[in-house]
C-alpha positions as a LaTeX table, in Angstrom:
\begin{tabular}{lrrr}
\hline
Residue & $x$ (\AA) & $y$ (\AA) & $z$ (\AA) \\
\hline
Met1 & 97.74 & 99.20 & 45.92 \\
Asn2 & 96.66 & 100.40 & 42.94 \\
Ile3 & 93.14 & 100.18 & 41.89 \\
Ser4 & 91.54 & 99.84 & 38.74 \\
Ile5 & 87.85 & 101.30 & 38.43 \\
Val6 & 86.68 & 99.65 & 35.16 \\
Ile7 & 83.39 & 101.14 & 33.15 \\
Leu8 & 82.60 & 98.85 & 30.44 \\
Asn9 & 80.73 & 101.09 & 28.08 \\
Trp10 & 78.64 & 100.20 & 24.60 \\
Asn11 & 76.42 & 103.64 & 23.38 \\
Gly12 & 76.33 & 104.98 & 26.72 \\
Arg13 & 77.12 & 108.25 & 26.34 \\
His14 & 74.08 & 109.93 & 27.82 \\
Phe15 & 74.23 & 107.97 & 31.37 \\
Leu16 & 78.93 & 108.83 & 31.13 \\
Glu17 & 77.23 & 113.17 & 31.51 \\
Lys18 & 75.51 & 112.08 & 34.43 \\
Tyr19 & 77.11 & 109.66 & 36.88 \\
Leu20 & 81.07 & 109.81 & 34.97 \\
Pro21 & 82.25 & 113.27 & 37.01 \\
Gly22 & 80.88 & 111.39 & 40.14 \\
Val23 & 83.64 & 108.84 & 39.99 \\
Glu24 & 85.98 & 111.52 & 39.42 \\
Ala25 & 85.61 & 112.83 & 42.12 \\
Asn26 & 84.50 & 110.88 & 44.78 \\
Ser27 & 86.84 & 109.02 & 43.96 \\
Gln28 & 90.36 & 110.87 & 44.81 \\
Leu29 & 92.39 & 107.65 & 46.78 \\
Pro30 & 95.75 & 107.12 & 46.21 \\
Asp31 & 97.19 & 104.98 & 43.05 \\
Val32 & 93.71 & 104.90 & 42.11 \\
Glu33 & 93.32 & 105.75 & 37.32 \\
Val34 & 89.94 & 105.26 & 35.84 \\
Val35 & 89.04 & 103.57 & 32.79 \\
Val36 & 86.07 & 103.30 & 30.50 \\
Ala37 & 86.17 & 100.86 & 27.88 \\
Asp38 & 84.28 & 101.20 & 24.97 \\
Asn39 & 82.42 & 97.98 & 23.86 \\
Ala40 & 83.07 & 99.22 & 19.49 \\
Ser41 & 80.40 & 102.07 & 20.57 \\
Thr42 & 77.76 & 103.76 & 17.29 \\
Asp43 & 77.19 & 107.03 & 19.50 \\
Asp44 & 79.77 & 109.56 & 20.00 \\
Ser45 & 81.49 & 107.62 & 23.52 \\
Val46 & 84.58 & 107.92 & 22.52 \\
Ser47 & 84.98 & 111.50 & 21.29 \\
Tyr48 & 82.26 & 112.41 & 25.15 \\
Leu49 & 85.45 & 111.34 & 26.95 \\
Gln50 & 88.52 & 112.78 & 25.49 \\
Thr51 & 86.43 & 116.10 & 25.37 \\
His52 & 85.62 & 116.65 & 28.48 \\
His53 & 87.04 & 113.75 & 30.69 \\
Pro54 & 90.58 & 113.60 & 29.26 \\
Asn55 & 91.85 & 111.96 & 33.16 \\
Val56 & 90.13 & 108.88 & 32.05 \\
Arg57 & 92.12 & 106.43 & 30.51 \\
Ile58 & 89.82 & 105.15 & 27.19 \\
Ile59 & 90.85 & 101.38 & 25.77 \\
Gln60 & 88.94 & 100.86 & 22.48 \\
Leu61 & 87.67 & 97.02 & 21.54 \\
Asp62 & 87.92 & 96.20 & 17.75 \\
Met63 & 83.61 & 94.73 & 18.63 \\
Asn64 & 80.63 & 94.21 & 20.71 \\
Tyr65 & 81.92 & 91.47 & 23.05 \\
Gly66 & 79.24 & 91.89 & 25.36 \\
Phe67 & 79.68 & 92.72 & 29.32 \\
Ala68 & 81.77 & 89.02 & 29.59 \\
Glu69 & 84.15 & 89.22 & 26.86 \\
Gly70 & 84.15 & 92.64 & 27.14 \\
Tyr71 & 85.81 & 93.10 & 30.24 \\
Asn72 & 87.27 & 90.18 & 30.07 \\
Gln73 & 90.23 & 91.88 & 26.63 \\
Ala74 & 89.65 & 95.03 & 28.64 \\
Leu75 & 91.61 & 93.72 & 31.82 \\
Leu76 & 93.68 & 92.61 & 29.78 \\
His77 & 95.16 & 95.76 & 29.24 \\
Val78 & 94.99 & 97.10 & 32.70 \\
Asp79 & 97.66 & 96.42 & 35.17 \\
Ala80 & 96.28 & 96.51 & 38.99 \\
Asp81 & 96.08 & 94.64 & 42.54 \\
Tyr82 & 92.35 & 95.15 & 42.61 \\
Tyr83 & 89.92 & 96.18 & 39.56 \\
Val84 & 86.51 & 97.58 & 40.34 \\
Leu85 & 83.64 & 96.73 & 38.18 \\
Leu86 & 81.13 & 99.78 & 37.79 \\
Asn87 & 78.29 & 100.01 & 35.41 \\
Ser88 & 78.08 & 103.02 & 33.49 \\
Asp89 & 74.67 & 103.53 & 35.13 \\
Val90 & 76.16 & 103.81 & 38.90 \\
Glu91 & 76.48 & 106.93 & 41.23 \\
Val92 & 78.91 & 106.27 & 43.80 \\
Thr93 & 79.05 & 108.31 & 47.22 \\
Ser94 & 81.50 & 110.12 & 48.67 \\
Gly95 & 84.20 & 107.65 & 49.99 \\
Trp96 & 82.03 & 105.20 & 48.53 \\
Leu97 & 86.00 & 103.17 & 47.63 \\
Gln98 & 87.61 & 103.15 & 51.33 \\
Pro99 & 85.53 & 100.98 & 52.90 \\
Met100 & 85.21 & 98.35 & 50.30 \\
Leu101 & 89.78 & 98.32 & 50.30 \\
Asp102 & 89.09 & 97.72 & 53.76 \\
Leu103 & 87.36 & 94.05 & 54.18 \\
Met104 & 90.07 & 93.21 & 51.20 \\
Arg105 & 92.72 & 93.45 & 52.86 \\
Gln106 & 91.34 & 93.12 & 56.60 \\
Lys107 & 90.63 & 88.76 & 55.26 \\
Pro108 & 93.23 & 87.55 & 53.18 \\
Asp109 & 91.12 & 85.75 & 52.06 \\
Ile110 & 88.11 & 88.46 & 50.49 \\
Ala111 & 88.90 & 87.30 & 46.75 \\
Ala112 & 85.85 & 89.81 & 45.47 \\
Cys113 & 83.38 & 92.82 & 47.10 \\
Met114 & 80.64 & 94.95 & 47.14 \\
Pro115 & 78.86 & 98.17 & 48.46 \\
Lys116 & 74.48 & 98.56 & 48.78 \\
Ile117 & 72.66 & 99.00 & 46.32 \\
Leu118 & 70.31 & 101.19 & 46.30 \\
Ser119 & 67.86 & 102.55 & 43.53 \\
Ala120 & 68.80 & 105.60 & 41.47 \\
Thr121 & 64.80 & 106.15 & 40.84 \\
Asp122 & 63.72 & 104.79 & 43.61 \\
Arg123 & 66.99 & 106.29 & 46.77 \\
Asp124 & 65.30 & 104.36 & 49.63 \\
Ser125 & 64.80 & 101.15 & 48.11 \\
Phe126 & 67.40 & 98.56 & 47.60 \\
Glu127 & 68.07 & 97.74 & 43.75 \\
Tyr128 & 67.32 & 95.40 & 42.04 \\
Ala129 & 70.71 & 93.65 & 40.75 \\
Gly130 & 72.35 & 93.34 & 43.78 \\
Ala131 & 70.33 & 95.52 & 46.80 \\
Ala132 & 72.11 & 94.07 & 50.18 \\
Gly133 & 74.24 & 91.67 & 49.11 \\
Gly134 & 73.08 & 87.98 & 45.95 \\
Phe135 & 72.94 & 84.25 & 47.72 \\
Met136 & 71.70 & 81.55 & 45.97 \\
Asp137 & 68.38 & 78.26 & 47.30 \\
Lys138 & 69.64 & 74.99 & 45.98 \\
Tyr139 & 68.49 & 74.89 & 42.72 \\
Gly140 & 70.55 & 77.96 & 41.76 \\
Tyr141 & 67.21 & 80.77 & 41.87 \\
Ile142 & 69.10 & 84.37 & 42.43 \\
Phe143 & 68.14 & 86.27 & 45.36 \\
Cys144 & 69.63 & 89.33 & 46.95 \\
Arg145 & 69.24 & 90.67 & 50.99 \\
Gly146 & 66.44 & 93.07 & 50.43 \\
Arg147 & 65.02 & 91.30 & 46.77 \\
Leu148 & 63.21 & 88.48 & 46.72 \\
Phe149 & 62.52 & 88.45 & 43.08 \\
His150 & 59.94 & 90.76 & 42.13 \\
Thr151 & 59.51 & 92.32 & 45.41 \\
Ile152 & 62.01 & 95.14 & 46.16 \\
Glu153 & 61.88 & 96.50 & 49.68 \\
Lys154 & 63.06 & 99.37 & 51.29 \\
Asp155 & 65.97 & 100.23 & 53.16 \\
Thr156 & 65.51 & 101.07 & 56.88 \\
Gly157 & 69.39 & 100.15 & 57.85 \\
Gln158 & 67.65 & 96.60 & 57.92 \\
Tyr159 & 70.74 & 95.03 & 56.28 \\
Asp160 & 72.90 & 97.28 & 57.82 \\
Ser161 & 75.78 & 94.43 & 58.81 \\
Glu162 & 79.14 & 93.38 & 56.64 \\
Met163 & 79.17 & 89.54 & 56.21 \\
Glu164 & 79.56 & 87.13 & 53.34 \\
Ile165 & 77.20 & 87.13 & 50.42 \\
Phe166 & 77.89 & 84.17 & 47.42 \\
Trp167 & 78.39 & 86.57 & 44.68 \\
Ala168 & 78.46 & 90.44 & 44.17 \\
Thr169 & 77.13 & 92.08 & 41.25 \\
Gly170 & 78.80 & 92.74 & 38.38 \\
Ala171 & 77.37 & 96.54 & 38.95 \\
Cys172 & 79.23 & 97.30 & 41.18 \\
Cys173 & 81.70 & 95.42 & 43.26 \\
Met174 & 85.76 & 95.19 & 43.63 \\
Ile175 & 87.79 & 91.90 & 42.31 \\
Asn176 & 91.17 & 90.98 & 43.43 \\
Ala177 & 92.76 & 91.37 & 40.02 \\
Lys178 & 95.16 & 88.38 & 40.44 \\
Leu179 & 92.22 & 86.24 & 41.28 \\
Phe180 & 90.52 & 87.53 & 38.64 \\
His181 & 92.88 & 86.35 & 35.94 \\
Lys182 & 93.34 & 83.24 & 37.94 \\
Met183 & 90.24 & 81.54 & 37.28 \\
Gly184 & 90.77 & 83.18 & 33.96 \\
Gly185 & 88.00 & 85.78 & 34.68 \\
Phe186 & 84.51 & 85.65 & 33.36 \\
Asp187 & 82.53 & 83.21 & 31.07 \\
Gly188 & 82.42 & 84.68 & 27.71 \\
Gln189 & 80.10 & 82.60 & 26.10 \\
Phe190 & 77.98 & 83.98 & 29.21 \\
Phe191 & 78.24 & 87.55 & 26.02 \\
Ala192 & 75.86 & 89.58 & 29.87 \\
His193 & 73.84 & 88.39 & 33.01 \\
Met194 & 75.47 & 85.53 & 35.72 \\
Glu195 & 79.01 & 86.15 & 34.32 \\
Glu196 & 79.76 & 87.29 & 38.08 \\
Ile197 & 77.42 & 85.34 & 40.07 \\
Asp198 & 79.78 & 82.25 & 38.26 \\
Leu199 & 82.87 & 83.90 & 38.55 \\
Cys200 & 81.90 & 84.44 & 42.26 \\
Trp201 & 80.66 & 80.53 & 41.95 \\
Arg202 & 85.10 & 79.38 & 40.92 \\
Leu203 & 85.72 & 81.88 & 43.57 \\
Lys204 & 84.32 & 79.72 & 46.08 \\
Asn205 & 85.00 & 76.39 & 44.53 \\
Thr206 & 88.41 & 76.63 & 45.05 \\
Gly207 & 88.16 & 77.67 & 48.93 \\
Tyr208 & 87.58 & 82.11 & 48.94 \\
Ser209 & 85.16 & 84.05 & 49.84 \\
Ile210 & 82.61 & 87.09 & 48.85 \\
Trp211 & 81.45 & 89.86 & 51.01 \\
Tyr212 & 79.19 & 92.85 & 51.52 \\
Thr213 & 79.31 & 96.14 & 53.39 \\
His214 & 77.18 & 98.05 & 54.27 \\
Arg215 & 79.67 & 101.04 & 55.25 \\
Ser216 & 79.76 & 101.65 & 50.56 \\
Thr217 & 76.97 & 102.98 & 49.02 \\
Val218 & 76.18 & 103.14 & 45.66 \\
Tyr219 & 72.46 & 103.93 & 43.07 \\
His220 & 72.31 & 102.56 & 40.50 \\
Val221 & 69.60 & 103.19 & 37.29 \\
Gly222 & 69.32 & 99.35 & 35.84 \\
Gly223 & 68.59 & 98.19 & 32.68 \\
Gly224 & 69.99 & 100.34 & 30.84 \\
Thr225 & 70.86 & 97.47 & 28.27 \\
Leu226 & 68.47 & 95.37 & 28.32 \\
Pro227 & 65.28 & 96.39 & 30.29 \\
Gln228 & 63.66 & 94.20 & 31.48 \\
Ser229 & 61.41 & 93.08 & 30.32 \\
Ser230 & 63.76 & 92.37 & 27.23 \\
Pro231 & 63.25 & 88.27 & 25.93 \\
Leu232 & 66.73 & 88.61 & 24.61 \\
Lys233 & 67.37 & 89.59 & 28.89 \\
Asn234 & 64.97 & 86.58 & 29.83 \\
Phe235 & 67.02 & 84.12 & 27.71 \\
Leu236 & 70.58 & 85.11 & 28.62 \\
Asn237 & 68.42 & 84.64 & 32.40 \\
Tyr238 & 67.41 & 80.65 & 32.14 \\
Arg239 & 70.33 & 79.76 & 30.02 \\
Asn240 & 73.28 & 80.67 & 31.45 \\
Asn241 & 71.77 & 80.23 & 34.68 \\
Leu242 & 71.57 & 76.23 & 33.76 \\
Leu243 & 75.34 & 76.28 & 32.16 \\
Met244 & 76.58 & 78.14 & 36.19 \\
Met245 & 74.73 & 74.84 & 37.76 \\
Tyr246 & 76.28 & 73.00 & 35.00 \\
Lys247 & 79.68 & 73.48 & 34.87 \\
Asn248 & 80.08 & 74.12 & 39.33 \\
Leu249 & 77.47 & 71.92 & 41.19 \\
Met250 & 78.99 & 68.23 & 42.05 \\
Pro251 & 79.18 & 65.67 & 40.44 \\
Gln252 & 76.83 & 63.80 & 42.85 \\
Asn253 & 74.18 & 66.27 & 42.73 \\
Arg254 & 74.45 & 67.34 & 39.09 \\
Lys255 & 71.84 & 65.61 & 36.74 \\
Arg256 & 69.33 & 65.69 & 40.04 \\
Ile257 & 69.36 & 69.06 & 40.64 \\
Leu258 & 68.85 & 70.59 & 36.40 \\
His259 & 66.61 & 68.16 & 36.49 \\
Ile260 & 64.88 & 69.83 & 38.57 \\
Arg261 & 65.38 & 73.35 & 37.66 \\
Met262 & 65.25 & 72.63 & 33.98 \\
Val263 & 61.22 & 71.50 & 34.93 \\
Leu264 & 60.45 & 74.68 & 37.89 \\
Asp265 & 61.41 & 76.77 & 34.45 \\
Gly266 & 59.20 & 74.63 & 31.78 \\
Ile267 & 56.68 & 75.42 & 35.35 \\
Ser268 & 57.28 & 79.26 & 34.94 \\
Ala269 & 57.17 & 79.29 & 31.09 \\
Val270 & 53.52 & 77.67 & 30.81 \\
His271 & 52.36 & 79.87 & 33.95 \\
Ser272 & 53.37 & 83.34 & 31.64 \\
Leu273 & 51.56 & 81.50 & 28.70 \\
Leu274 & 48.42 & 80.95 & 31.14 \\
His275 & 48.39 & 84.79 & 32.06 \\
Gly276 & 48.88 & 85.78 & 28.58 \\
Asp277 & 52.98 & 86.25 & 27.97 \\
Ala278 & 54.00 & 83.68 & 25.26 \\
Ser279 & 57.48 & 85.54 & 25.91 \\
Val280 & 58.62 & 83.54 & 28.58 \\
Leu281 & 57.87 & 79.74 & 27.05 \\
Lys282 & 60.00 & 80.98 & 24.13 \\
Ala283 & 63.08 & 82.24 & 26.11 \\
Val284 & 63.03 & 78.77 & 27.70 \\
Trp285 & 62.53 & 77.36 & 24.64 \\
Lys286 & 65.21 & 79.02 & 23.21 \\
Ala287 & 67.55 & 78.54 & 26.56 \\
His288 & 67.32 & 75.46 & 27.02 \\
Asn289 & 68.16 & 74.05 & 23.29 \\
Ser290 & 71.02 & 76.37 & 23.29 \\
Tyr291 & 72.14 & 74.81 & 27.35 \\
Arg292 & 72.13 & 71.80 & 25.62 \\
Lys293 & 74.33 & 72.43 & 22.88 \\
Leu294 & 76.62 & 74.55 & 24.66 \\
Arg295 & 76.96 & 71.97 & 28.10 \\
Arg296 & 79.19 & 70.56 & 25.91 \\
Val297 & 82.15 & 72.90 & 25.62 \\
Tyr298 & 82.33 & 72.18 & 29.18 \\
Gln299 & 82.90 & 68.85 & 30.01 \\
Leu300 & 86.17 & 68.91 & 30.11 \\
Asn301 & 86.11 & 71.89 & 32.75 \\
Leu302 & 84.06 & 70.83 & 35.41 \\
Ile303 & 84.44 & 71.46 & 38.83 \\
Ser304 & 84.23 & 67.78 & 39.65 \\
Asp305 & 87.92 & 67.40 & 37.48 \\
Leu306 & 89.58 & 69.64 & 40.23 \\
Ser307 & 91.20 & 67.94 & 42.59 \\
Pro308 & 90.06 & 67.80 & 46.68 \\
Ser309 & 92.73 & 71.25 & 47.44 \\
Glu310 & 91.72 & 72.57 & 44.96 \\
Arg311 & 87.86 & 72.69 & 44.79 \\
Gly312 & 87.85 & 73.78 & 48.16 \\
Ala313 & 85.11 & 73.24 & 50.53 \\
Thr314 & 81.88 & 70.76 & 49.15 \\
His315 & 79.35 & 72.36 & 51.63 \\
Leu316 & 79.07 & 75.91 & 50.63 \\
Ser317 & 78.93 & 79.43 & 52.10 \\
Cys318 & 75.65 & 81.00 & 51.53 \\
Val319 & 73.41 & 78.71 & 50.25 \\
Tyr320 & 69.94 & 78.66 & 50.67 \\
Arg321 & 69.43 & 75.50 & 51.78 \\
His322 & 65.28 & 75.62 & 51.14 \\
Ser323 & 63.34 & 76.14 & 47.99 \\
Val324 & 63.20 & 80.27 & 47.48 \\
Val325 & 60.31 & 79.30 & 44.71 \\
Tyr326 & 57.80 & 77.99 & 47.45 \\
Gln327 & 59.50 & 80.31 & 49.99 \\
Tyr328 & 58.36 & 83.03 & 47.76 \\
Phe329 & 54.88 & 82.36 & 46.28 \\
Ile330 & 53.69 & 79.39 & 49.12 \\
Lys331 & 55.39 & 80.23 & 51.43 \\
Gly332 & 53.89 & 83.46 & 51.40 \\
Cys333 & 57.88 & 84.97 & 52.79 \\
Lys334 & 58.35 & 88.04 & 50.79 \\
Thr335 & 61.41 & 89.54 & 52.13 \\
Phe336 & 64.81 & 87.98 & 52.89 \\
Gly337 & 64.95 & 88.62 & 56.86 \\
Lys338 & 61.85 & 86.06 & 56.90 \\
Leu339 & 63.33 & 83.29 & 55.35 \\
Ser340 & 65.28 & 81.25 & 57.84 \\
Lys341 & 68.36 & 81.83 & 59.06 \\
Thr342 & 68.99 & 78.57 & 59.85 \\
Glu343 & 69.51 & 77.50 & 56.53 \\
Leu344 & 71.91 & 79.70 & 54.57 \\
\hline
\end{tabular}
């Protein structure tokens, strides 16, 4: 089984210098290659790699395509059975690859899997982007085992079990290469943020599963390209969430759920404004306008156009059948463990 660890880099020489040596040292399995795809960096990332990491294959892209299309372009030049998509700001640990590979081999319906992701700065806590596996509620709100909204849990072993999840984070995941290309890869329109969730949803719509294993652990810095407070990050998250839902919801639910979600976005924006932050209102306004324009692009390729055999199960696993917003803000459920398991 050939494995290609592919790191998409944009002006991240400092992260490569810090974390790439560990990736090379801790990935010594047969038929494993490390690839850095450079998104037209303007720092000295490429020259640094050429000088200090001669065994790392470099793919130089002609422009900054963003995260989604950057990976699409890079992976056209990577021939492997499995891709490991890895952020440049991730510290891997000894033996991190084998548990994910074992899991993929054990279950032929698994399209992708992810490890436990802890914070590189608070090493006893989960990291925001992935934690112990990703889920979604009925209104498209994204959360994780170990992270609900901005409440991040300490890792005490409470999620040390392999299980099916809804989405695997793009910060670190292993994916079946043939399926990645069969599904058309990431949606390049997203540029960055939620493209991996959209891909996982499309895979689940066609009958595949996504998994998490606690037997592999990595540490993620997070926010290396766009910090949490970035207006662009807010815009992309709000817009891409709507686009993802529009593409993947069943036709009988699409209009109703999207209407509710857009109202909830508006409430979130007004709440932030009342607390002195106008940036969220601006991000939501721009995101909703951009969504309305872009959804026309997708009208000919909706999940409703797939045949029943192509579509897979209409009842998706690992979708929380309640509102995580209600549970978190009204009921006071601040951790994944307090959510009703019967609703998943």
